[in-house]
C-alpha positions as CSV (number, residue, x, y, z in Angstrom):
1,M,92.2,104.7,101.4
2,S,96.3,104.6,101.1
3,A,98.2,106.6,98.6
4,E,98.9,103.4,96.4
5,E,95.2,103.2,96.2
6,N,94.6,106.3,95.0
7,K,97.5,105.9,92.6
8,A,95.8,102.5,91.4
9,V,92.5,104.8,91.0
10,I,94.1,106.9,88.7
11,R,96.2,104.4,86.6
12,R,92.6,102.5,86.2
13,Y,91.2,106.1,84.7
14,R,94.2,106.4,82.4
15,E,93.3,102.8,80.9
16,I,89.6,103.6,80.4
17,Y,90.5,107.4,78.6
18,N,93.6,105.4,76.4
19,N,90.9,102.5,75.8
20,N,88.1,104.6,75.0
21,R,86.0,103.1,77.2
22,L,83.8,105.5,78.3
23,G,81.1,104.0,79.6
24,E,83.3,102.4,82.5
25,L,84.1,105.9,83.8
26,D,81.6,105.8,86.6
27,Q,84.0,102.8,87.9
28,V,86.5,105.5,89.1
29,V,84.8,109.2,88.2
30,S,82.4,110.2,90.7
31,P,78.8,111.4,88.8
32,N,79.8,114.5,91.0
33,L,83.0,115.4,89.7
34,H,84.0,118.9,89.6
35,S,86.3,119.6,87.0
36,H,88.2,123.4,87.0
37,N,89.3,123.2,83.3
38,L,86.6,121.8,81.8
39,L,86.4,122.4,77.8
40,P,84.4,125.9,77.5
41,G,80.3,124.8,77.1
42,L,80.6,121.5,78.7
43,P,78.7,121.0,81.6
44,Q,80.3,120.0,85.1
45,G,80.0,115.8,86.4
46,L,80.6,112.5,84.4
47,E,79.0,114.0,81.4
48,G,81.2,116.5,81.1
49,A,84.5,114.3,81.6
50,R,82.8,112.0,78.7
51,K,81.7,114.8,76.4
52,A,85.6,116.7,76.9
53,H,86.6,113.0,75.8
54,Q,85.1,112.4,72.7
55,L,85.5,115.9,71.7
56,T,89.6,115.2,71.7
57,S,89.3,111.7,70.5
58,A,87.1,113.2,67.4
59,A,90.0,115.7,66.5
60,F,93.5,113.6,67.7
61,E,93.7,110.4,65.7
62,G,95.3,107.7,68.4
63,L,94.8,109.7,71.6
64,K,97.1,108.2,73.8
65,S,98.0,109.5,77.2
66,V,101.2,108.1,79.0
67,T,101.5,108.8,82.8
68,E,105.2,109.8,83.2
69,D,104.9,110.4,87.3
70,L,102.5,109.9,89.8
71,I,102.6,111.8,93.1
72,A,100.1,110.7,96.1
73,E,99.7,112.3,99.1
74,G,96.4,112.4,101.4
75,D,93.2,112.2,99.1
76,R,95.3,113.6,95.7
77,V,97.0,112.6,93.2
78,V,99.2,114.5,91.0
79,E,100.0,113.0,87.4
80,R,102.5,114.5,85.2
81,F,101.5,112.9,81.7
82,T,102.2,113.4,78.1
83,T,99.1,113.4,75.6
84,Y,99.8,112.1,71.9
85,G,97.9,112.3,68.9
86,K,97.4,113.0,65.0
87,H,95.4,116.4,64.9
88,V,92.3,115.3,61.9
89,G,89.6,117.0,62.9
90,E,88.3,120.4,64.4
91,F,89.6,121.1,67.8
92,L,88.4,124.3,69.6
93,G,87.2,125.9,66.0
94,L,90.9,124.6,64.3
95,P,90.2,122.8,61.5
96,A,92.3,119.6,61.3
97,T,96.3,119.8,60.2
98,G,97.5,116.0,60.2
99,K,99.9,116.6,62.2
100,D,101.1,114.5,65.1
101,T,101.1,115.9,68.5
102,A,103.2,115.5,71.9
103,V,101.4,117.6,74.3
104,A,103.3,117.8,78.3
105,G,100.4,118.4,80.9
106,Y,100.0,118.0,84.8
107,S,96.6,116.8,86.4
108,I,95.9,116.7,90.1
109,F,93.2,114.5,91.2
110,R,91.1,114.9,94.6
111,L,89.6,111.0,95.4
112,A,87.0,110.1,98.2
113,G,85.5,106.9,98.2
114,G,87.7,105.3,95.8
115,K,86.7,107.9,92.8
116,I,87.6,111.0,91.5
117,V,85.8,114.3,93.0
118,E,87.9,117.0,92.0
119,H,90.1,117.5,89.0
120,W,92.4,120.1,88.1
121,A,94.6,120.3,85.0
122,L,97.2,122.3,83.2
123,M,98.3,121.9,79.6
124,D,101.0,123.1,77.6
125,E,98.7,124.2,75.4
126,A,101.1,127.4,73.6
127,G,103.4,123.8,72.9
128,L,100.3,122.5,70.9
129,L,100.0,125.6,69.1
130,R,103.0,125.4,68.3
131,Q,103.4,122.2,67.0
132,L,99.7,122.7,64.8
133,G,101.2,125.7,63.1
134,V,99.1,128.4,64.8
135,L,102.0,129.8,66.7
136,P,105.7,130.5,65.3
137,G,108.4,127.6,66.9
138,G,106.9,124.6,65.8
């Protein structure tokens, strides 16, 4: 697939997540997805991706990720994004704070056959903890 076709897959992936239509994930994510940064205790594969989103969207009302940049080369797409949401439920043991959050992050996706088969992610977790009042400086 071309770089533009691969970027279109990532745009579709983001649209599915942002609209909480997890039943459509199989259109763009391989059932054998290997995620290198999955939340603790979740299984690999498409089901783990669904569960990660469910846990996060339950903890953050209005959860949305905005793509800031997409860069593609070969079978990989890099996305720089910002994720927004209001912390209304427990997340990784942290009780709800009611605070609005904006967290920057990067993802690298490897695609094959028009689907995401591998994923790496890095988010500003310290920034999130500052916004939630767990670390000083928020």
